[in-house]
PDB file of N, H, CA, C and O in Angstrom:
ATOM      1  N   MET A   1     -30.377  31.460 -80.447  1.00  0.00           N
ATOM      2  CA  MET A   1     -30.116  32.139 -79.181  1.00  0.00           C
ATOM      3  C   MET A   1     -30.373  33.634 -79.386  1.00  0.00           C
ATOM      4  O   MET A   1     -29.871  34.228 -80.340  1.00  0.00           O
ATOM      5  N   GLU A   2     -31.142  34.227 -78.504  1.00  0.00           N
ATOM      6  H   GLU A   2     -31.549  33.745 -77.729  1.00  0.00           H
ATOM      7  CA  GLU A   2     -31.465  35.635 -78.687  1.00  0.00           C
ATOM      8  C   GLU A   2     -30.349  36.533 -78.164  1.00  0.00           C
ATOM      9  O   GLU A   2     -29.516  36.103 -77.366  1.00  0.00           O
ATOM     10  N   ILE A   3     -30.341  37.767 -78.615  1.00  0.00           N
ATOM     11  H   ILE A   3     -31.018  38.116 -79.263  1.00  0.00           H
ATOM     12  CA  ILE A   3     -29.275  38.720 -78.311  1.00  0.00           C
ATOM     13  C   ILE A   3     -29.160  38.995 -76.814  1.00  0.00           C
ATOM     14  O   ILE A   3     -28.050  39.142 -76.301  1.00  0.00           O
ATOM     15  N   ASN A   4     -30.302  39.067 -76.094  1.00  0.00           N
ATOM     16  H   ASN A   4     -31.204  38.948 -76.510  1.00  0.00           H
ATOM     17  CA  ASN A   4     -30.256  39.312 -74.652  1.00  0.00           C
ATOM     18  C   ASN A   4     -29.496  38.211 -73.927  1.00  0.00           C
ATOM     19  O   ASN A   4     -28.724  38.474 -73.006  1.00  0.00           O
ATOM     20  N   SER A   5     -29.724  36.989 -74.353  1.00  0.00           N
ATOM     21  H   SER A   5     -30.352  36.776 -75.102  1.00  0.00           H
ATOM     22  CA  SER A   5     -29.047  35.849 -73.743  1.00  0.00           C
ATOM     23  C   SER A   5     -27.546  35.889 -74.028  1.00  0.00           C
ATOM     24  O   SER A   5     -26.739  35.590 -73.148  1.00  0.00           O
ATOM     25  N   ILE A   6     -27.182  36.248 -75.225  1.00  0.00           N
ATOM     26  H   ILE A   6     -27.838  36.491 -75.940  1.00  0.00           H
ATOM     27  CA  ILE A   6     -25.766  36.335 -75.600  1.00  0.00           C
ATOM     28  C   ILE A   6     -25.072  37.423 -74.789  1.00  0.00           C
ATOM     29  O   ILE A   6     -23.984  37.205 -74.254  1.00  0.00           O
ATOM     30  N   ILE A   7     -25.693  38.585 -74.697  1.00  0.00           N
ATOM     31  H   ILE A   7     -26.576  38.763 -75.131  1.00  0.00           H
ATOM     32  CA  ILE A   7     -25.108  39.691 -73.932  1.00  0.00           C
ATOM     33  C   ILE A   7     -24.968  39.295 -72.465  1.00  0.00           C
ATOM     34  O   ILE A   7     -23.940  39.570 -71.845  1.00  0.00           O
ATOM     35  N   SER A   8     -25.982  38.657 -71.911  1.00  0.00           N
ATOM     36  H   SER A   8     -26.817  38.434 -72.414  1.00  0.00           H
ATOM     37  CA  SER A   8     -25.931  38.227 -70.514  1.00  0.00           C
ATOM     38  C   SER A   8     -24.782  37.254 -70.284  1.00  0.00           C
ATOM     39  O   SER A   8     -24.050  37.378 -69.302  1.00  0.00           O
ATOM     40  N   LYS A   9     -24.621  36.288 -71.181  1.00  0.00           N
ATOM     41  H   LYS A   9     -25.215  36.188 -71.979  1.00  0.00           H
ATOM     42  CA  LYS A   9     -23.539  35.310 -71.033  1.00  0.00           C
ATOM     43  C   LYS A   9     -22.169  35.975 -71.127  1.00  0.00           C
ATOM     44  O   LYS A   9     -21.258  35.623 -70.378  1.00  0.00           O
ATOM     45  N   ILE A  10     -22.018  36.922 -72.032  1.00  0.00           N
ATOM     46  H   ILE A  10     -22.759  37.207 -72.640  1.00  0.00           H
ATOM     47  CA  ILE A  10     -20.747  37.644 -72.164  1.00  0.00           C
ATOM     48  C   ILE A  10     -20.444  38.413 -70.884  1.00  0.00           C
ATOM     49  O   ILE A  10     -19.311  38.392 -70.402  1.00  0.00           O
ATOM     50  N   LEU A  11     -21.436  39.085 -70.336  1.00  0.00           N
ATOM     51  H   LEU A  11     -22.356  39.102 -70.728  1.00  0.00           H
ATOM     52  CA  LEU A  11     -21.224  39.848 -69.105  1.00  0.00           C
ATOM     53  C   LEU A  11     -20.891  38.942 -67.926  1.00  0.00           C
ATOM     54  O   LEU A  11     -20.059  39.300 -67.092  1.00  0.00           O
ATOM     55  N   LEU A  12     -21.516  37.791 -67.844  1.00  0.00           N
ATOM     56  H   LEU A  12     -22.192  37.500 -68.521  1.00  0.00           H
ATOM     57  CA  LEU A  12     -21.196  36.856 -66.769  1.00  0.00           C
ATOM     58  C   LEU A  12     -19.765  36.345 -66.897  1.00  0.00           C
ATOM     59  O   LEU A  12     -19.083  36.149 -65.891  1.00  0.00           O
ATOM     60  N   ILE A  13     -19.310  36.129 -68.117  1.00  0.00           N
ATOM     61  H   ILE A  13     -19.864  36.288 -68.934  1.00  0.00           H
ATOM     62  CA  ILE A  13     -17.913  35.732 -68.335  1.00  0.00           C
ATOM     63  C   ILE A  13     -16.975  36.852 -67.914  1.00  0.00           C
ATOM     64  O   ILE A  13     -15.942  36.593 -67.296  1.00  0.00           O
ATOM     65  N   LEU A  14     -17.320  38.097 -68.242  1.00  0.00           N
ATOM     66  H   LEU A  14     -18.158  38.307 -68.744  1.00  0.00           H
ATOM     67  CA  LEU A  14     -16.487  39.237 -67.845  1.00  0.00           C
ATOM     68  C   LEU A  14     -16.416  39.378 -66.323  1.00  0.00           C
ATOM     69  O   LEU A  14     -15.368  39.732 -65.783  1.00  0.00           O
ATOM     70  N   ILE A  15     -17.511  39.107 -65.639  1.00  0.00           N
ATOM     71  H   ILE A  15     -18.362  38.819 -66.078  1.00  0.00           H
ATOM     72  CA  ILE A  15     -17.496  39.146 -64.173  1.00  0.00           C
ATOM     73  C   ILE A  15     -16.552  38.077 -63.632  1.00  0.00           C
ATOM     74  O   ILE A  15     -15.794  38.335 -62.697  1.00  0.00           O
ATOM     75  N   LYS A  16     -16.594  36.878 -64.213  1.00  0.00           N
ATOM     76  H   LYS A  16     -17.210  36.668 -64.972  1.00  0.00           H
ATOM     77  CA  LYS A  16     -15.690  35.809 -63.776  1.00  0.00           C
ATOM     78  C   LYS A  16     -14.233  36.182 -64.027  1.00  0.00           C
ATOM     79  O   LYS A  16     -13.370  35.906 -63.193  1.00  0.00           O
ATOM     80  N   ILE A  17     -13.956  36.800 -65.158  1.00  0.00           N
ATOM     81  H   ILE A  17     -14.656  37.024 -65.835  1.00  0.00           H
ATOM     82  CA  ILE A  17     -12.589  37.250 -65.465  1.00  0.00           C
ATOM     83  C   ILE A  17     -12.151  38.302 -64.452  1.00  0.00           C
ATOM     84  O   ILE A  17     -11.026  38.255 -63.954  1.00  0.00           O
ATOM     85  N   TYR A  18     -13.033  39.248 -64.147  1.00  0.00           N
ATOM     86  H   TYR A  18     -13.947  39.286 -64.551  1.00  0.00           H
ATOM     87  CA  TYR A  18     -12.726  40.275 -63.147  1.00  0.00           C
ATOM     88  C   TYR A  18     -12.390  39.631 -61.806  1.00  0.00           C
ATOM     89  O   TYR A  18     -11.402  40.001 -61.172  1.00  0.00           O
ATOM     90  N   ARG A  19     -13.198  38.678 -61.374  1.00  0.00           N
ATOM     91  H   ARG A  19     -14.001  38.378 -61.889  1.00  0.00           H
ATOM     92  CA  ARG A  19     -12.959  38.023 -60.079  1.00  0.00           C
ATOM     93  C   ARG A  19     -11.649  37.245 -60.066  1.00  0.00           C
ATOM     94  O   ARG A  19     -10.962  37.192 -59.046  1.00  0.00           O
ATOM     95  N   ARG A  20     -11.312  36.652 -61.180  1.00  0.00           N
ATOM     96  H   ARG A  20     -11.870  36.694 -62.009  1.00  0.00           H
ATOM     97  CA  ARG A  20     -10.112  35.794 -61.244  1.00  0.00           C
ATOM     98  C   ARG A  20      -8.829  36.595 -61.405  1.00  0.00           C
ATOM     99  O   ARG A  20      -7.821  36.277 -60.775  1.00  0.00           O
ATOM    100  N   PHE A  21      -8.852  37.634 -62.242  1.00  0.00           N
ATOM    101  H   PHE A  21      -9.672  37.893 -62.754  1.00  0.00           H
ATOM    102  CA  PHE A  21      -7.611  38.298 -62.622  1.00  0.00           C
ATOM    103  C   PHE A  21      -7.454  39.731 -62.122  1.00  0.00           C
ATOM    104  O   PHE A  21      -6.336  40.245 -62.113  1.00  0.00           O
ATOM    105  N   VAL A  22      -8.514  40.384 -61.715  1.00  0.00           N
ATOM    106  H   VAL A  22      -9.423  39.966 -61.722  1.00  0.00           H
ATOM    107  CA  VAL A  22      -8.418  41.778 -61.265  1.00  0.00           C
ATOM    108  C   VAL A  22      -8.620  41.882 -59.759  1.00  0.00           C
ATOM    109  O   VAL A  22      -7.786  42.447 -59.051  1.00  0.00           O
ATOM    110  N   SER A  23      -9.712  41.345 -59.282  1.00  0.00           N
ATOM    111  H   SER A  23     -10.389  40.886 -59.858  1.00  0.00           H
ATOM    112  CA  SER A  23     -10.086  41.472 -57.877  1.00  0.00           C
ATOM    113  C   SER A  23      -9.005  41.007 -56.891  1.00  0.00           C
ATOM    114  O   SER A  23      -8.813  41.664 -55.867  1.00  0.00           O
ATOM    115  N   PRO A  24      -8.293  39.904 -57.153  1.00  0.00           N
ATOM    116  CA  PRO A  24      -7.277  39.464 -56.188  1.00  0.00           C
ATOM    117  C   PRO A  24      -6.139  40.469 -55.973  1.00  0.00           C
ATOM    118  O   PRO A  24      -5.447  40.410 -54.957  1.00  0.00           O
ATOM    119  N   PHE A  25      -5.948  41.370 -56.903  1.00  0.00           N
ATOM    120  H   PHE A  25      -6.510  41.418 -57.729  1.00  0.00           H
ATOM    121  CA  PHE A  25      -4.852  42.329 -56.801  1.00  0.00           C
ATOM    122  C   PHE A  25      -5.297  43.684 -56.261  1.00  0.00           C
ATOM    123  O   PHE A  25      -4.501  44.621 -56.197  1.00  0.00           O
ATOM    124  N   MET A  26      -6.545  43.788 -55.879  1.00  0.00           N
ATOM    125  H   MET A  26      -7.192  43.027 -55.930  1.00  0.00           H
ATOM    126  CA  MET A  26      -7.075  45.043 -55.346  1.00  0.00           C
ATOM    127  C   MET A  26      -7.482  44.831 -53.890  1.00  0.00           C
ATOM    128  O   MET A  26      -7.897  43.734 -53.516  1.00  0.00           O
ATOM    129  N   PRO A  27      -7.365  45.872 -53.068  1.00  0.00           N
ATOM    130  CA  PRO A  27      -7.818  45.713 -51.678  1.00  0.00           C
ATOM    131  C   PRO A  27      -9.343  45.572 -51.637  1.00  0.00           C
ATOM    132  O   PRO A  27     -10.039  46.103 -52.502  1.00  0.00           O
ATOM    133  N   PRO A  28      -9.860  44.860 -50.637  1.00  0.00           N
ATOM    134  CA  PRO A  28     -11.319  44.723 -50.538  1.00  0.00           C
ATOM    135  C   PRO A  28     -11.957  46.058 -50.162  1.00  0.00           C
ATOM    136  O   PRO A  28     -11.765  46.546 -49.048  1.00  0.00           O
ATOM    137  N   THR A  29     -12.705  46.643 -51.073  1.00  0.00           N
ATOM    138  H   THR A  29     -12.861  46.247 -51.977  1.00  0.00           H
ATOM    139  CA  THR A  29     -13.274  47.970 -50.838  1.00  0.00           C
ATOM    140  C   THR A  29     -14.787  48.023 -50.980  1.00  0.00           C
ATOM    141  O   THR A  29     -15.387  49.070 -50.734  1.00  0.00           O
ATOM    142  N   CYS A  30     -15.415  46.931 -51.366  1.00  0.00           N
ATOM    143  H   CYS A  30     -14.928  46.081 -51.566  1.00  0.00           H
ATOM    144  CA  CYS A  30     -16.862  46.973 -51.561  1.00  0.00           C
ATOM    145  C   CYS A  30     -17.553  47.238 -50.228  1.00  0.00           C
ATOM    146  O   CYS A  30     -17.244  46.601 -49.221  1.00  0.00           O
ATOM    147  N   ARG A  31     -18.470  48.164 -50.232  1.00  0.00           N
ATOM    148  H   ARG A  31     -18.721  48.681 -51.050  1.00  0.00           H
ATOM    149  CA  ARG A  31     -19.172  48.603 -49.027  1.00  0.00           C
ATOM    150  C   ARG A  31     -20.428  47.773 -48.762  1.00  0.00           C
ATOM    151  O   ARG A  31     -21.107  47.966 -47.753  1.00  0.00           O
ATOM    152  N   PHE A  32     -20.723  46.862 -49.662  1.00  0.00           N
ATOM    153  H   PHE A  32     -20.171  46.706 -50.481  1.00  0.00           H
ATOM    154  CA  PHE A  32     -21.996  46.155 -49.594  1.00  0.00           C
ATOM    155  C   PHE A  32     -21.836  44.656 -49.391  1.00  0.00           C
ATOM    156  O   PHE A  32     -20.792  44.071 -49.678  1.00  0.00           O
ATOM    157  N   ILE A  33     -22.902  44.063 -48.890  1.00  0.00           N
ATOM    158  H   ILE A  33     -23.750  44.539 -48.657  1.00  0.00           H
ATOM    159  CA  ILE A  33     -23.047  42.616 -48.831  1.00  0.00           C
ATOM    160  C   ILE A  33     -24.367  42.317 -49.534  1.00  0.00           C
ATOM    161  O   ILE A  33     -25.395  42.853 -49.120  1.00  0.00           O
ATOM    162  N   PRO A  34     -24.389  41.508 -50.552  1.00  0.00           N
ATOM    163  CA  PRO A  34     -23.274  40.874 -51.244  1.00  0.00           C
ATOM    164  C   PRO A  34     -22.422  41.897 -51.994  1.00  0.00           C
ATOM    165  O   PRO A  34     -22.843  43.031 -52.220  1.00  0.00           O
ATOM    166  N   THR A  35     -21.217  41.473 -52.373  1.00  0.00           N
ATOM    167  H   THR A  35     -20.874  40.551 -52.189  1.00  0.00           H
ATOM    168  CA  THR A  35     -20.328  42.381 -53.093  1.00  0.00           C
ATOM    169  C   THR A  35     -20.979  42.818 -54.403  1.00  0.00           C
ATOM    170  O   THR A  35     -21.929  42.196 -54.878  1.00  0.00           O
ATOM    171  N   CYS A  36     -20.459  43.879 -54.967  1.00  0.00           N
ATOM    172  H   CYS A  36     -19.687  44.384 -54.582  1.00  0.00           H
ATOM    173  CA  CYS A  36     -21.036  44.400 -56.213  1.00  0.00           C
ATOM    174  C   CYS A  36     -20.949  43.379 -57.346  1.00  0.00           C
ATOM    175  O   CYS A  36     -21.868  43.282 -58.160  1.00  0.00           O
ATOM    176  N   SER A  37     -19.859  42.618 -57.408  1.00  0.00           N
ATOM    177  H   SER A  37     -19.113  42.697 -56.748  1.00  0.00           H
ATOM    178  CA  SER A  37     -19.766  41.619 -58.481  1.00  0.00           C
ATOM    179  C   SER A  37     -20.752  40.474 -58.247  1.00  0.00           C
ATOM    180  O   SER A  37     -21.327  39.956 -59.204  1.00  0.00           O
ATOM    181  N   ASP A  38     -20.957  40.070 -56.985  1.00  0.00           N
ATOM    182  H   ASP A  38     -20.490  40.491 -56.207  1.00  0.00           H
ATOM    183  CA  ASP A  38     -21.971  39.049 -56.689  1.00  0.00           C
ATOM    184  C   ASP A  38     -23.367  39.560 -57.048  1.00  0.00           C
ATOM    185  O   ASP A  38     -24.175  38.845 -57.640  1.00  0.00           O
ATOM    186  N   TYR A  39     -23.626  40.803 -56.680  1.00  0.00           N
ATOM    187  H   TYR A  39     -22.969  41.384 -56.199  1.00  0.00           H
ATOM    188  CA  TYR A  39     -24.918  41.429 -56.976  1.00  0.00           C
ATOM    189  C   TYR A  39     -25.148  41.480 -58.489  1.00  0.00           C
ATOM    190  O   TYR A  39     -26.230  41.144 -58.972  1.00  0.00           O
ATOM    191  N   ALA A  40     -24.125  41.900 -59.225  1.00  0.00           N
ATOM    192  H   ALA A  40     -23.247  42.173 -58.832  1.00  0.00           H
ATOM    193  CA  ALA A  40     -24.245  41.987 -60.682  1.00  0.00           C
ATOM    194  C   ALA A  40     -24.520  40.614 -61.284  1.00  0.00           C
ATOM    195  O   ALA A  40     -25.369  40.479 -62.165  1.00  0.00           O
ATOM    196  N   GLU A  41     -23.811  39.602 -60.817  1.00  0.00           N
ATOM    197  H   GLU A  41     -23.121  39.711 -60.102  1.00  0.00           H
ATOM    198  CA  GLU A  41     -24.022  38.250 -61.326  1.00  0.00           C
ATOM    199  C   GLU A  41     -25.455  37.791 -61.053  1.00  0.00           C
ATOM    200  O   GLU A  41     -26.121  37.263 -61.944  1.00  0.00           O
ATOM    201  N   GLN A  42     -25.921  37.991 -59.832  1.00  0.00           N
ATOM    202  H   GLN A  42     -25.379  38.419 -59.109  1.00  0.00           H
ATOM    203  CA  GLN A  42     -27.285  37.595 -59.481  1.00  0.00           C
ATOM    204  C   GLN A  42     -28.320  38.354 -60.316  1.00  0.00           C
ATOM    205  O   GLN A  42     -29.287  37.769 -60.804  1.00  0.00           O
ATOM    206  N   ALA A  43     -28.107  39.654 -60.474  1.00  0.00           N
ATOM    207  H   ALA A  43     -27.321  40.130 -60.078  1.00  0.00           H
ATOM    208  CA  ALA A  43     -29.059  40.488 -61.218  1.00  0.00           C
ATOM    209  C   ALA A  43     -29.142  40.071 -62.682  1.00  0.00           C
ATOM    210  O   ALA A  43     -30.232  39.993 -63.249  1.00  0.00           O
ATOM    211  N   ILE A  44     -27.996  39.806 -63.290  1.00  0.00           N
ATOM    212  H   ILE A  44     -27.110  39.870 -62.829  1.00  0.00           H
ATOM    213  CA  ILE A  44     -27.982  39.414 -64.703  1.00  0.00           C
ATOM    214  C   ILE A  44     -28.622  38.041 -64.883  1.00  0.00           C
ATOM    215  O   ILE A  44     -29.367  37.825 -65.839  1.00  0.00           O
ATOM    216  N   LYS A  45     -28.335  37.112 -63.970  1.00  0.00           N
ATOM    217  H   LYS A  45     -27.730  37.288 -63.193  1.00  0.00           H
ATOM    218  CA  LYS A  45     -28.945  35.782 -64.067  1.00  0.00           C
ATOM    219  C   LYS A  45     -30.459  35.843 -63.892  1.00  0.00           C
ATOM    220  O   LYS A  45     -31.197  35.113 -64.554  1.00  0.00           O
ATOM    221  N   LYS A  46     -30.916  36.712 -63.002  1.00  0.00           N
ATOM    222  H   LYS A  46     -30.317  37.306 -62.464  1.00  0.00           H
ATOM    223  CA  LYS A  46     -32.352  36.781 -62.715  1.00  0.00           C
ATOM    224  C   LYS A  46     -33.124  37.634 -63.721  1.00  0.00           C
ATOM    225  O   LYS A  46     -34.223  37.264 -64.134  1.00  0.00           O
ATOM    226  N   TYR A  47     -32.550  38.781 -64.119  1.00  0.00           N
ATOM    227  H   TYR A  47     -31.657  39.082 -63.784  1.00  0.00           H
ATOM    228  CA  TYR A  47     -33.289  39.744 -64.931  1.00  0.00           C
ATOM    229  C   TYR A  47     -32.746  39.956 -66.340  1.00  0.00           C
ATOM    230  O   TYR A  47     -33.353  40.687 -67.123  1.00  0.00           O
ATOM    231  N   GLY A  48     -31.624  39.340 -66.679  1.00  0.00           N
ATOM    232  H   GLY A  48     -31.131  38.746 -66.043  1.00  0.00           H
ATOM    233  CA  GLY A  48     -31.058  39.534 -68.009  1.00  0.00           C
ATOM    234  C   GLY A  48     -30.572  40.960 -68.206  1.00  0.00           C
ATOM    235  O   GLY A  48     -29.829  41.488 -67.378  1.00  0.00           O
ATOM    236  N   ILE A  49     -30.990  41.583 -69.300  1.00  0.00           N
ATOM    237  H   ILE A  49     -31.593  41.154 -69.972  1.00  0.00           H
ATOM    238  CA  ILE A  49     -30.548  42.941 -69.632  1.00  0.00           C
ATOM    239  C   ILE A  49     -30.922  43.933 -68.533  1.00  0.00           C
ATOM    240  O   ILE A  49     -30.123  44.810 -68.205  1.00  0.00           O
ATOM    241  N   LYS A  50     -32.106  43.813 -67.964  1.00  0.00           N
ATOM    242  H   LYS A  50     -32.755  43.100 -68.230  1.00  0.00           H
ATOM    243  CA  LYS A  50     -32.511  44.704 -66.869  1.00  0.00           C
ATOM    244  C   LYS A  50     -31.515  44.601 -65.710  1.00  0.00           C
ATOM    245  O   LYS A  50     -31.260  45.589 -65.021  1.00  0.00           O
ATOM    246  N   GLY A  51     -30.965  43.429 -65.497  1.00  0.00           N
ATOM    247  H   GLY A  51     -31.173  42.626 -66.056  1.00  0.00           H
ATOM    248  CA  GLY A  51     -29.994  43.224 -64.427  1.00  0.00           C
ATOM    249  C   GLY A  51     -28.740  44.060 -64.598  1.00  0.00           C
ATOM    250  O   GLY A  51     -28.096  44.427 -63.616  1.00  0.00           O
ATOM    251  N   ILE A  52     -28.392  44.362 -65.842  1.00  0.00           N
ATOM    252  H   ILE A  52     -28.916  44.063 -66.640  1.00  0.00           H
ATOM    253  CA  ILE A  52     -27.226  45.212 -66.111  1.00  0.00           C
ATOM    254  C   ILE A  52     -27.457  46.596 -65.512  1.00  0.00           C
ATOM    255  O   ILE A  52     -26.561  47.167 -64.892  1.00  0.00           O
ATOM    256  N   PHE A  53     -28.640  47.122 -65.697  1.00  0.00           N
ATOM    257  H   PHE A  53     -29.369  46.658 -66.202  1.00  0.00           H
ATOM    258  CA  PHE A  53     -28.952  48.449 -65.158  1.00  0.00           C
ATOM    259  C   PHE A  53     -28.996  48.436 -63.633  1.00  0.00           C
ATOM    260  O   PHE A  53     -28.581  49.401 -62.990  1.00  0.00           O
ATOM    261  N   LEU A  54     -29.498  47.350 -63.057  1.00  0.00           N
ATOM    262  H   LEU A  54     -29.835  46.567 -63.579  1.00  0.00           H
ATOM    263  CA  LEU A  54     -29.489  47.230 -61.598  1.00  0.00           C
ATOM    264  C   LEU A  54     -28.055  47.188 -61.075  1.00  0.00           C
ATOM    265  O   LEU A  54     -27.743  47.801 -60.054  1.00  0.00           O
ATOM    266  N   ALA A  55     -27.187  46.464 -61.776  1.00  0.00           N
ATOM    267  H   ALA A  55     -27.440  45.966 -62.605  1.00  0.00           H
ATOM    268  CA  ALA A  55     -25.783  46.375 -61.368  1.00  0.00           C
ATOM    269  C   ALA A  55     -25.093  47.733 -61.471  1.00  0.00           C
ATOM    270  O   ALA A  55     -24.332  48.112 -60.580  1.00  0.00           O
ATOM    271  N   ILE A  56     -25.351  48.457 -62.539  1.00  0.00           N
ATOM    272  H   ILE A  56     -25.969  48.149 -63.263  1.00  0.00           H
ATOM    273  CA  ILE A  56     -24.753  49.790 -62.707  1.00  0.00           C
ATOM    274  C   ILE A  56     -25.233  50.722 -61.604  1.00  0.00           C
ATOM    275  O   ILE A  56     -24.444  51.476 -61.034  1.00  0.00           O
ATOM    276  N   LYS A  57     -26.522  50.671 -61.305  1.00  0.00           N
ATOM    277  H   LYS A  57     -27.163  50.059 -61.768  1.00  0.00           H
ATOM    278  CA  LYS A  57     -27.080  51.502 -60.230  1.00  0.00           C
ATOM    279  C   LYS A  57     -26.389  51.185 -58.902  1.00  0.00           C
ATOM    280  O   LYS A  57     -26.070  52.090 -58.131  1.00  0.00           O
ATOM    281  N   ARG A  58     -26.162  49.918 -58.645  1.00  0.00           N
ATOM    282  H   ARG A  58     -26.421  49.182 -59.271  1.00  0.00           H
ATOM    283  CA  ARG A  58     -25.497  49.491 -57.407  1.00  0.00           C
ATOM    284  C   ARG A  58     -24.054  49.976 -57.374  1.00  0.00           C
ATOM    285  O   ARG A  58     -23.603  50.498 -56.355  1.00  0.00           O
ATOM    286  N   ILE A  59     -23.328  49.812 -58.464  1.00  0.00           N
ATOM    287  H   ILE A  59     -23.694  49.388 -59.292  1.00  0.00           H
ATOM    288  CA  ILE A  59     -21.924  50.233 -58.519  1.00  0.00           C
ATOM    289  C   ILE A  59     -21.804  51.741 -58.319  1.00  0.00           C
ATOM    290  O   ILE A  59     -20.855  52.206 -57.689  1.00  0.00           O
ATOM    291  N   LEU A  60     -22.745  52.498 -58.844  1.00  0.00           N
ATOM    292  H   LEU A  60     -23.516  52.119 -59.356  1.00  0.00           H
ATOM    293  CA  LEU A  60     -22.709  53.952 -58.669  1.00  0.00           C
ATOM    294  C   LEU A  60     -22.924  54.364 -57.211  1.00  0.00           C
ATOM    295  O   LEU A  60     -22.531  55.462 -56.816  1.00  0.00           O
ATOM    296  N   LYS A  61     -23.541  53.495 -56.415  1.00  0.00           N
ATOM    297  H   LYS A  61     -23.859  52.603 -56.736  1.00  0.00           H
ATOM    298  CA  LYS A  61     -23.725  53.785 -54.987  1.00  0.00           C
ATOM    299  C   LYS A  61     -22.489  53.423 -54.162  1.00  0.00           C
ATOM    300  O   LYS A  61     -22.413  53.764 -52.982  1.00  0.00           O
ATOM    301  N   CYS A  62     -21.539  52.748 -54.764  1.00  0.00           N
ATOM    302  H   CYS A  62     -21.601  52.471 -55.723  1.00  0.00           H
ATOM    303  CA  CYS A  62     -20.363  52.264 -54.037  1.00  0.00           C
ATOM    304  C   CYS A  62     -19.299  53.359 -53.997  1.00  0.00           C
ATOM    305  O   CYS A  62     -18.384  53.386 -54.820  1.00  0.00           O
ATOM    306  N   HIS A  63     -19.435  54.257 -53.029  1.00  0.00           N
ATOM    307  H   HIS A  63     -20.178  54.235 -52.360  1.00  0.00           H
ATOM    308  CA  HIS A  63     -18.485  55.352 -52.854  1.00  0.00           C
ATOM    309  C   HIS A  63     -18.406  55.693 -51.363  1.00  0.00           C
ATOM    310  O   HIS A  63     -19.264  55.264 -50.592  1.00  0.00           O
ATOM    311  N   PRO A  64     -17.400  56.451 -50.947  1.00  0.00           N
ATOM    312  CA  PRO A  64     -17.186  56.712 -49.515  1.00  0.00           C
ATOM    313  C   PRO A  64     -18.326  57.444 -48.807  1.00  0.00           C
ATOM    314  O   PRO A  64     -18.400  57.404 -47.579  1.00  0.00           O
ATOM    315  N   PHE A  65     -19.202  58.100 -49.534  1.00  0.00           N
ATOM    316  H   PHE A  65     -19.142  58.132 -50.532  1.00  0.00           H
ATOM    317  CA  PHE A  65     -20.272  58.864 -48.905  1.00  0.00           C
ATOM    318  C   PHE A  65     -21.561  58.064 -48.721  1.00  0.00           C
ATOM    319  O   PHE A  65     -22.533  58.575 -48.164  1.00  0.00           O
ATOM    320  N   HIS A  66     -21.574  56.827 -49.181  1.00  0.00           N
ATOM    321  H   HIS A  66     -20.785  56.412 -49.634  1.00  0.00           H
ATOM    322  CA  HIS A  66     -22.734  55.954 -49.002  1.00  0.00           C
ATOM    323  C   HIS A  66     -22.411  54.976 -47.878  1.00  0.00           C
ATOM    324  O   HIS A  66     -21.309  54.429 -47.843  1.00  0.00           O
ATOM    325  N   PRO A  67     -23.347  54.744 -46.959  1.00  0.00           N
ATOM    326  CA  PRO A  67     -23.035  53.875 -45.821  1.00  0.00           C
ATOM    327  C   PRO A  67     -22.839  52.402 -46.182  1.00  0.00           C
ATOM    328  O   PRO A  67     -22.199  51.673 -45.424  1.00  0.00           O
ATOM    329  N   GLY A  68     -23.366  51.948 -47.308  1.00  0.00           N
ATOM    330  H   GLY A  68     -23.886  52.539 -47.924  1.00  0.00           H
ATOM    331  CA  GLY A  68     -23.217  50.548 -47.691  1.00  0.00           C
ATOM    332  C   GLY A  68     -24.086  49.659 -46.819  1.00  0.00           C
ATOM    333  O   GLY A  68     -25.176  50.057 -46.407  1.00  0.00           O
ATOM    334  N   GLY A  69     -23.601  48.449 -46.537  1.00  0.00           N
ATOM    335  H   GLY A  69     -22.716  48.125 -46.871  1.00  0.00           H
ATOM    336  CA  GLY A  69     -24.338  47.505 -45.700  1.00  0.00           C
ATOM    337  C   GLY A  69     -25.001  46.409 -46.512  1.00  0.00           C
ATOM    338  O   GLY A  69     -24.645  46.159 -47.664  1.00  0.00           O
ATOM    339  N   TYR A  70     -25.974  45.760 -45.884  1.00  0.00           N
ATOM    340  H   TYR A  70     -26.263  45.963 -44.949  1.00  0.00           H
ATOM    341  CA  TYR A  70     -26.679  44.649 -46.515  1.00  0.00           C
ATOM    342  C   TYR A  70     -27.659  45.190 -47.552  1.00  0.00           C
ATOM    343  O   TYR A  70     -28.553  45.970 -47.222  1.00  0.00           O
ATOM    344  N   ASP A  71     -27.489  44.778 -48.796  1.00  0.00           N
ATOM    345  H   ASP A  71     -26.763  44.145 -49.065  1.00  0.00           H
ATOM    346  CA  ASP A  71     -28.311  45.271 -49.902  1.00  0.00           C
ATOM    347  C   ASP A  71     -28.525  44.139 -50.904  1.00  0.00           C
ATOM    348  O   ASP A  71     -27.900  44.122 -51.965  1.00  0.00           O
ATOM    349  N   PRO A  72     -29.406  43.194 -50.572  1.00  0.00           N
ATOM    350  CA  PRO A  72     -29.599  42.046 -51.466  1.00  0.00           C
ATOM    351  C   PRO A  72     -30.394  42.412 -52.710  1.00  0.00           C
ATOM    352  O   PRO A  72     -31.093  43.424 -52.748  1.00  0.00           O
ATOM    353  N   LEU A  73     -30.273  41.576 -53.711  1.00  0.00           N
ATOM    354  H   LEU A  73     -29.705  40.754 -53.679  1.00  0.00           H
ATOM    355  CA  LEU A  73     -31.085  41.720 -54.920  1.00  0.00           C
ATOM    356  C   LEU A  73     -32.525  41.381 -54.562  1.00  0.00           C
ATOM    357  O   LEU A  73     -32.777  40.412 -53.846  1.00  0.00           O
ATOM    358  N   ARG A  74     -33.451  42.159 -55.045  1.00  0.00           N
ATOM    359  H   ARG A  74     -33.247  42.946 -55.627  1.00  0.00           H
ATOM    360  CA  ARG A  74     -34.873  41.904 -54.760  1.00  0.00           C
ATOM    361  C   ARG A  74     -35.567  41.397 -56.000  1.00  0.00           C
ATOM    362  O   ARG A  74     -36.767  41.124 -55.968  1.00  0.00           O
TER     363      ARG A  74
END
């Protein structure tokens, strides 16, 4: 198993942990559809390591001064 695959699997597990144990205790604040965690999961599954950078770029846009809205993975 190559390192990119291992890192991707670890990150997908961390996203699942976040959704299960962190997200339920926080108010819904994501400005985007799909949510940032959904976007990150899709990006990592589709692009592997490159998907991590796409997810980080998306999360950095998630702030009160960005309008948000529909922003699917391309």
